[in-house]
C-alpha positions as CSV (number, residue, x, y, z in Angstrom):
1,M,0.0,0.0,0.0
2,K,2.9,2.4,0.8
3,N,4.3,2.0,-2.7
4,E,0.9,2.8,-4.2
5,E,0.6,5.9,-2.1
6,R,4.1,7.0,-3.0
7,A,3.4,6.4,-6.7
8,H,0.2,8.4,-6.5
9,L,2.0,11.3,-4.8
10,E,4.8,11.2,-7.3
11,V,2.3,11.4,-10.2
12,H,0.5,14.3,-8.4
13,Y,3.8,16.2,-7.8
14,Q,4.8,15.6,-11.4
15,N,1.5,17.0,-12.7
16,E,1.8,20.0,-10.4
17,L,5.4,20.6,-11.5
18,E,4.4,20.4,-15.2
19,F,1.5,22.8,-14.5
20,M,3.9,25.3,-12.8
21,K,6.4,25.0,-15.6
22,N,3.7,25.9,-18.1
23,E,2.5,28.8,-15.9
24,V,6.0,30.2,-15.6
25,A,6.5,29.9,-19.4
26,Q,3.2,31.7,-20.0
27,M,4.0,34.4,-17.4
28,T,7.4,34.9,-19.0
29,S,5.9,35.3,-22.4
30,L,3.4,37.9,-21.1
31,L,6.2,39.8,-19.3
32,K,8.3,39.8,-22.5
33,Q,5.2,41.2,-24.4
34,L,4.7,43.9,-21.8
35,L,8.4,44.9,-21.8
36,R,8.4,45.1,-25.6
37,A,5.3,47.3,-25.5
38,K,6.8,49.4,-22.8
39,N,10.0,49.9,-24.8
40,R,7.9,51.1,-27.8
41,E,6.0,53.7,-25.8
42,G,6.3,57.1,-27.3
43,T,6.9,55.8,-30.9
44,S,4.2,55.7,-33.5
45,A,5.5,52.5,-35.0
46,Q,3.2,50.3,-33.1
47,P,-0.1,50.9,-31.3
48,P,0.0,50.1,-27.6
49,I,-0.7,46.5,-26.7
50,E,-3.6,46.0,-24.3
51,T,-2.4,44.5,-21.0
52,P,-3.5,40.9,-20.8
53,A,-5.5,39.7,-17.8
54,V,-3.6,37.6,-15.4
55,H,-5.0,34.1,-14.9
56,A,-4.5,32.8,-11.4
57,P,-5.8,29.2,-11.3
58,H,-6.4,27.4,-8.1
59,T,-3.3,25.5,-7.1
60,S,-2.6,23.4,-4.1
61,W,0.4,25.0,-2.3
62,N,0.0,22.4,0.5
63,L,1.4,19.6,-1.6
64,G,2.6,17.5,1.3
65,T,-0.7,17.2,3.0
66,N,-3.7,15.2,2.0
């Protein structure tokens, strides 16, 4: 039973880790877009980019407790 619990927790942690990696990549992309837009401020070359809404999904920060 202990091995099954450990396997379940490892799968859960891997899923959480993958989710967080995707979130970090998405946030990094948004930050780059915002910085590019900020650097272009004052020029007429490009219209200002609308600031995207930040998506904060429910995540379990208490990963060690069940």
